[in-house]
N, CA, C and O of each residue as an XYZ file, in Angstrom:
504
protein
N     -16.523    -34.706     16.543
C     -15.202    -34.521     16.363
C     -14.560    -36.061     16.528
O     -14.810    -36.814     17.470
N     -13.733    -36.339     15.473
C     -13.207    -37.663     15.518
C     -11.975    -37.756     16.420
O     -11.160    -36.834     16.465
N     -11.841    -38.908     17.156
C     -10.651    -39.035     17.998
C      -9.419    -39.091     17.244
O      -8.406    -38.495     17.611
N      -9.489    -39.823     16.159
C      -8.272    -40.052     15.277
C      -8.477    -39.372     13.885
O      -9.168    -39.928     13.031
N      -7.936    -38.290     13.682
C      -8.046    -37.586     12.415
C      -7.172    -38.219     11.417
O      -6.123    -38.741     11.795
N      -7.518    -38.221     10.134
C      -6.815    -38.880      8.991
C      -5.398    -38.082      8.816
O      -5.291    -36.856      8.849
N      -4.498    -38.870      8.654
C      -3.122    -38.419      8.518
C      -3.025    -38.022      6.966
O      -3.374    -38.785      6.066
N      -2.544    -36.825      6.778
C      -2.389    -36.291      5.307
C      -1.158    -36.910      4.723
O      -0.210    -37.212      5.448
N      -1.150    -37.121      3.336
C      -0.031    -37.619      2.616
C       1.065    -36.724      2.830
O       0.840    -35.517      2.749
N       2.344    -37.178      3.121
C       3.560    -36.355      3.320
C       3.677    -35.840      4.668
O       4.679    -35.187      4.958
N       2.721    -36.066      5.576
C       2.777    -35.557      6.947
C       3.656    -36.495      7.716
O       3.767    -37.683      7.415
N       4.297    -35.909      8.748
C       5.153    -36.829      9.637
C       4.310    -37.856     10.293
O       3.141    -37.653     10.622
N       5.016    -39.078     10.488
C       4.263    -40.150     11.155
C       3.765    -39.642     12.532
O       4.523    -39.069     13.314
N       2.415    -39.884     12.801
C       1.837    -39.454     13.995
C       1.245    -38.148     13.985
O       0.625    -37.742     14.969
N       1.411    -37.357     12.791
C       0.828    -35.977     12.785
C      -0.475    -36.055     12.174
O      -0.585    -36.831     11.225
N      -1.506    -35.381     12.550
C      -2.750    -35.224     11.999
C      -2.697    -34.245     10.739
O      -1.651    -33.685     10.409
N      -3.821    -34.093     10.109
C      -3.841    -33.197      8.942
C      -3.710    -31.763      9.419
O      -3.109    -30.925      8.747
N      -4.287    -31.485     10.603
C      -4.355    -30.190     11.143
C      -2.900    -29.770     11.644
O      -2.437    -28.643     11.474
N      -2.303    -30.712     12.219
C      -0.865    -30.493     12.695
C      -0.004    -30.221     11.470
O       0.733    -29.238     11.389
N      -0.134    -31.130     10.533
C       0.676    -31.036      9.321
C       0.539    -29.646      8.592
O       1.470    -28.986      8.130
N      -0.843    -29.319      8.578
C      -1.042    -27.873      8.032
C      -0.313    -26.767      8.751
O       0.297    -25.894      8.134
N      -0.387    -26.819     10.094
C       0.300    -25.758     10.911
C       1.838    -25.872     10.730
O       2.537    -24.859     10.703
N       2.347    -27.106     10.609
C       3.819    -27.227     10.440
C       4.226    -26.584      9.060
O       5.269    -25.948      8.907
N       3.347    -26.802      8.128
C       3.689    -26.298      6.753
C       3.729    -24.823      6.694
O       4.604    -24.210      6.083
N       2.700    -24.232      7.385
C       2.603    -22.709      7.442
C       3.841    -22.201      8.161
O       4.484    -21.261      7.694
N       4.164    -22.772      9.226
C       5.372    -22.299     10.034
C       6.695    -22.545      9.131
O       7.591    -21.701      9.140
N       6.787    -23.631      8.412
C       7.927    -23.842      7.599
C       8.060    -22.862      6.560
O       9.171    -22.420      6.266
N       6.902    -22.451      5.922
C       6.855    -21.498      4.705
C       7.174    -20.210      5.246
O       7.789    -19.432      4.516
N       6.851    -19.849      6.433
C       7.223    -18.611      7.111
C       8.683    -18.500      7.293
O       9.299    -17.480      6.985
N       9.242    -19.561      7.799
C      10.631    -19.587      8.059
C      11.416    -19.565      6.746
O      12.441    -18.892      6.635
N      10.959    -20.255      5.829
C      11.579    -20.226      4.469
C      11.596    -18.832      3.805
O      12.569    -18.460      3.150
N      10.502    -18.073      3.987
C      10.456    -16.617      3.547
C      11.315    -15.809      4.374
O      12.010    -14.951      3.829
N      11.357    -15.979      5.662
C      12.260    -15.246      6.615
C      13.671    -15.319      6.290
O      14.388    -14.318      6.305
N      14.098    -16.509      5.988
C      15.528    -16.788      5.805
C      15.882    -17.027      4.421
O      16.902    -17.681      4.206
N      15.193    -16.594      3.448
C      15.375    -16.744      2.081
C      16.669    -16.148      1.649
O      16.971    -14.984      1.912
N      17.386    -16.924      1.018
C      18.796    -16.447      0.537
C      19.859    -16.592      1.593
O      20.955    -16.054      1.432
N      19.572    -17.315      2.693
C      20.728    -17.407      3.734
C      21.022    -18.783      3.791
O      21.509    -19.133      4.866
N      20.853    -19.747      2.868
C      21.284    -21.180      3.017
C      22.754    -21.106      2.960
O      23.302    -20.099      2.512
N      23.443    -22.157      3.406
C      24.920    -22.256      3.496
C      25.570    -22.131      2.078
O      26.771    -21.887      1.966
N      24.781    -22.296      1.040
C      25.460    -22.135     -0.229
C      25.091    -20.875     -0.910
O      25.560    -20.620     -2.019
N      24.277    -20.073     -0.306
C      23.809    -18.877     -1.000
C      24.858    -17.825     -1.029
O      25.611    -17.792     -0.055
N      25.036    -16.947     -1.993
C      26.076    -15.994     -2.029
C      25.977    -15.007     -0.762
O      27.023    -14.646     -0.222
N      24.793    -14.589     -0.305
C      24.761    -13.766      0.848
C      25.362    -14.428      2.086
O      26.142    -13.812      2.813
N      24.977    -15.738      2.325
C      25.534    -16.329      3.423
C      26.978    -16.596      3.346
O      27.651    -16.602      4.377
N      27.580    -16.852      2.013
C      28.911    -17.079      1.851
C      29.741    -15.668      2.219
O      30.811    -15.642      2.827
N      29.125    -14.685      1.794
C      29.648    -13.294      2.114
C      29.741    -13.000      3.655
O      30.712    -12.455      4.179
N      28.707    -13.391      4.266
C      28.644    -13.181      5.726
C      29.737    -14.050      6.382
O      30.535    -13.570      7.186
N      29.745    -15.398      5.994
C      30.711    -16.327      6.605
C      32.183    -15.885      6.180
O      33.119    -16.119      6.944
N      32.358    -15.324      5.110
C      33.758    -14.835      4.792
C      34.047    -13.705      5.606
O      35.196    -13.528      6.010
N      32.985    -12.804      5.931
C      33.239    -11.611      6.672
C      33.720    -11.968      8.093
O      34.603    -11.352      8.690
N      33.034    -13.041      8.574
C      33.398    -13.544      9.989
C      34.829    -14.092      9.916
O      35.632    -13.800     10.802
N      35.176    -14.892      8.867
C      36.478    -15.508      8.832
C      37.490    -14.457      8.725
O      38.481    -14.550      9.449
N      37.363    -13.370      7.838
C      38.298    -12.281      7.637
C      38.356    -11.505      8.974
O      39.464    -11.125      9.351
N      37.334    -11.252      9.679
C      37.418    -10.495     10.911
C      38.175    -11.371     11.972
O      39.038    -10.834     12.666
N      37.886    -12.673     12.117
C      38.603    -13.423     13.095
C      40.140    -13.469     12.731
O      40.958    -13.331     13.639
N      40.568    -13.665     11.386
C      41.857    -13.638     11.060
C      42.489    -12.291     11.280
O      43.683    -12.265     11.580
N      41.843    -11.220     11.168
C      42.375     -9.905     11.482
C      42.581     -9.837     13.016
O      43.631     -9.377     13.463
N      41.680    -10.250     13.759
C      41.843    -10.204     15.225
C      43.053    -10.962     15.629
O      43.916    -10.441     16.335
N      43.136    -12.230     15.179
C      44.407    -12.938     15.538
C      45.778    -12.209     15.128
O      46.776    -12.174     15.848
N      45.670    -11.670     13.932
C      46.777    -11.031     13.467
C      47.103     -9.900     14.412
O      48.260     -9.815     14.822
N      46.216     -9.043     14.788
C      46.507     -7.923     15.593
C      46.978     -8.262     16.963
O      47.805     -7.561     17.546
N      46.452     -9.343     17.485
C      46.839     -9.820     18.796
C      48.064    -10.821     18.805
O      48.868    -10.745     19.735
N      48.212    -11.641     17.926
C      49.271    -12.665     18.032
C      50.594    -11.946     17.515
O      51.622    -12.123     18.169
N      50.622    -11.251     16.529
C      51.893    -10.734     15.979
C      52.605     -9.924     17.101
O      53.747    -10.269     17.407
N      52.056     -8.936     17.699
C      52.849     -8.215     18.683
C      53.264     -9.148     19.871
O      54.309     -8.934     20.484
N      52.401    -10.221     20.196
C      52.665    -11.165     21.231
C      53.891    -12.001     20.967
O      54.754    -12.230     21.814
N      53.898    -12.394     19.846
C      54.984    -13.332     19.318
C      56.297    -12.435     19.260
O      57.339    -12.940     19.677
N      56.308    -11.202     18.793
C      57.521    -10.343     18.810
C      57.856    -10.020     20.218
O      59.037     -9.972     20.563
N      56.874     -9.794     21.066
C      57.232     -9.382     22.507
C      57.919    -10.537     23.184
O      58.913    -10.340     23.883
N      57.353    -11.889     22.973
C      58.043    -12.934     23.459
C      59.514    -13.259     22.903
O      60.430    -13.712     23.590
N      59.572    -12.972     21.647
C      60.976    -13.127     21.047
C      61.938    -12.043     21.660
O      63.113    -12.338     21.881
N      61.451    -10.811     21.932
C      62.229     -9.752     22.594
C      62.568    -10.168     23.954
O      63.716    -10.058     24.386
N      61.552    -10.669     24.673
C      61.786    -11.237     26.082
C      62.891    -12.206     26.102
O      63.770    -12.134     26.961
N      62.880    -13.182     25.117
C      63.853    -14.282     25.026
C      65.178    -13.548     24.674
O      66.206    -13.889     25.260
N      65.201    -12.706     23.887
C      66.623    -11.985     23.680
C      67.138    -11.207     24.897
O      68.336    -11.206     25.183
N      66.181    -10.522     25.635
C      66.531     -9.849     26.776
C      67.211    -10.784     27.806
O      68.243    -10.485     28.408
N      66.564    -11.890     27.943
C      67.003    -12.911     29.047
C      68.339    -13.402     28.505
O      69.297    -13.474     29.275
N      68.448    -13.713     27.342
C      69.669    -14.409     26.770
C      70.795    -13.454     26.918
O      71.891    -13.870     27.295
N      70.576    -12.063     26.618
C      71.666    -11.157     26.609
C      71.858    -10.405     27.944
O      72.748     -9.576     28.135
N      70.855    -10.813     28.919
C      70.894    -10.216     30.198
C      70.647     -8.685     30.303
O      71.158     -7.982     31.175
N      69.851     -8.259     29.374
C      69.469     -6.809     29.348
C      68.183     -6.549     30.027
O      67.396     -7.443     30.338
N      67.996     -5.256     30.251
C      66.709     -4.851     30.774
C      65.477     -5.215     29.599
O      65.764     -5.778     28.542
N      64.297     -4.869     29.899
C      63.313     -5.157     28.814
C      63.356     -4.350     27.515
O      62.347     -3.961     26.926
N      64.591     -4.137     27.130
C      64.803     -3.274     25.879
C      64.203     -3.941     24.685
O      63.382     -3.303     24.025
N      64.508     -5.088     24.356
C      64.048     -5.818     22.995
C      62.631     -6.148     23.138
O      61.916     -6.200     22.137
N      62.158     -6.381     24.342
C      60.698     -6.767     24.569
C      59.898     -5.549     24.210
O      58.937     -5.635     23.446
N      60.281     -4.410     24.754
C      59.480     -3.179     24.441
C      59.641     -2.679     23.013
O      58.662     -2.196     22.445
N      60.839     -2.767     22.389
C      61.199     -2.258     21.074
C      60.466     -3.230     20.145
O      59.701     -2.727     19.322
N      60.604     -4.533     20.174
C      59.923     -5.359     19.214
C      58.326     -5.460     19.361
O      57.637     -5.726     18.376
N      57.838     -5.267     20.466
C      56.451     -5.277     20.628
C      55.837     -3.954     19.974
O      54.833     -4.020     19.264
N      56.474     -2.780     20.241
C      56.012     -1.548     19.707
C      56.208     -1.626     18.196
O      55.314     -1.224     17.452
N      57.278     -2.099     17.746
C      57.490     -2.217     16.277
C      56.487     -3.067     15.541
O      56.056     -2.728     14.439
N      56.112     -4.190     16.163
C      55.111     -5.115     15.645
C      53.669     -4.409     15.634
O      52.871     -4.562     14.709
N      53.431     -3.632     16.745
C      52.188     -2.918     16.871
C      52.056     -1.896     15.700
O      51.020     -1.760     15.048
N      53.166     -1.216     15.502
C      53.100     -0.235     14.447
C      53.059     -0.781     12.974
O      52.446     -0.204     12.076
N      53.738     -1.897     12.815
C      53.636     -2.531     11.541
C      52.310     -3.121     11.277
O      51.770     -2.943     10.185
N      51.744     -3.825     12.227
C      50.378     -4.407     12.058
C      49.309     -3.297     11.987
O      48.307     -3.508     11.305
N      49.438     -2.256     12.572
C      48.460     -1.062     12.402
C      48.630     -0.548     11.081
O      47.625     -0.254     10.433
N      49.684     -0.414     10.634
C      49.898      0.216      9.223
C      49.349     -0.731      8.192
O      48.712     -0.278      7.240
N      49.573     -2.107      8.337
C      49.222     -3.014      7.354
C      47.633     -3.108      7.409
O      47.024     -3.298      6.356
N      46.982     -2.985      8.560
C      45.536     -2.983      8.689
C      44.966     -1.817      8.032
O      44.021     -1.960      7.255
N      45.497     -0.602      8.299
C      45.011      0.673      7.627
C      45.218      0.564      6.096
O      44.301      0.822      5.316
N      46.436      0.180      5.693
C      46.694      0.095      4.132
C      45.612     -0.760      3.530
O      44.924     -0.327      2.605
N      45.425     -2.108      4.094
C      44.412     -3.021      3.577
C      43.009     -2.428      3.531
O      42.269     -2.622      2.567
N      42.640     -1.667      4.644
C      41.336     -1.064      4.626
C      41.104      0.002      3.542
O      40.064      0.067      2.887
N      42.112      0.801      3.406
C      41.981      1.852      2.395
C      41.895      1.180      1.030
O      41.068      1.583      0.211
N      42.679      0.217      0.769
C      42.670     -0.491     -0.569
C      41.291     -1.122     -0.830
O      40.777     -1.128     -1.949
N      40.746     -1.630      0.224
C      39.438     -2.376      0.119
C      38.306     -1.367     -0.080
O      37.354     -1.626     -0.817
N      38.413     -0.300      0.537
C      37.479      0.798      0.325
C      37.442      1.478     -0.982
O      36.412      1.821     -1.564
N      38.752      1.657     -1.429
C      38.774      2.156     -2.822
C      38.209      1.204     -3.780
O      37.563      1.665     -4.720
N      38.381     -0.194     -3.659
C      37.719     -1.070     -4.554
C      36.301     -1.137     -4.450
O      35.609     -1.175     -5.468
N      35.745     -1.157     -3.158
C      34.281     -0.965     -3.075
C      33.627      0.119     -3.646
O      32.612      0.008     -4.333
N      34.265      1.320     -3.338
C      33.661      2.509     -3.746
C      33.857      2.970     -5.272
O      33.328      3.955     -5.786
N      34.675      2.107     -5.857
C      34.944      2.227     -7.301
C      33.666      2.303     -8.153
O      33.568      3.149     -9.041
N      32.679      1.414     -7.882
C      31.424      1.386     -8.692
C      30.343      1.993     -7.888
O      29.201      1.780     -8.295
N      30.482      2.676     -6.870
C      29.428      3.338     -6.173
C      28.839      4.501     -6.835
O      29.541      5.187     -7.577
N      27.620      4.777     -6.631
C      26.900      5.927     -7.216
C      27.593      7.257     -7.061
O      27.701      8.084     -7.967
N      28.070      7.394     -5.789
C      28.708      8.752     -5.527
C      30.020      8.969     -6.205
O      30.475     10.102     -6.358
N      30.628      7.895     -6.611
C      31.924      7.913     -7.250
C      31.866      8.083     -8.785
O      32.878      8.293     -9.453
N      30.613      7.979     -9.312
C      30.456      8.166    -10.768
C      30.535      9.626    -11.076
O      30.198     10.493    -10.270
N      31.003      9.866    -12.302
C      30.923     11.199    -12.901
C      29.451     11.472    -13.448
O      28.679     10.524    -13.589
N      29.106     12.657    -13.725
C      27.822     12.930    -14.196
C      27.460     12.129    -15.491
O      26.391     11.530    -15.604
N      28.420     12.159    -16.456
C      28.157     11.443    -17.735
C      27.954      9.998    -17.568
O      27.141      9.415    -18.285
N      28.705      9.313    -16.578
C      28.527      7.854    -16.394
C      27.155      7.601    -15.846
O      26.582      6.553    -16.143
N      26.545      8.556    -15.007
C      25.210      8.409    -14.423
C      24.147      8.327    -15.490
O      23.193      7.559    -15.365
N      24.307      9.117    -16.546
C      23.303      9.234    -17.526
C      23.400      8.093    -18.464
O      22.611      7.998    -19.404
């Protein structure tokens, strides 16, 4: 057995032919495992957009009622009232945001199910 094995063409500096072969095998397994998930692939773009949409909806659900509640709190302090506007504006914002979320969800589901197999009539299937 040689102490210094020959370095294969294209192998990283300091890697022997055997090490380069093992790295190539591992790299090809990873390529197969994550095929279609590069940053520019449609699948990856869809996942990233899903995360972005979910984060935007989460902020909308939390921040909108918070902003309206703080505005109500400011009105209550300015007018010297009990927390009337705080409660009214917060509840109103929660109702509106919930309705908008439900309405957008229904519209998106209608769009997605439009071309689904179960939504087709018998003639369209044939």
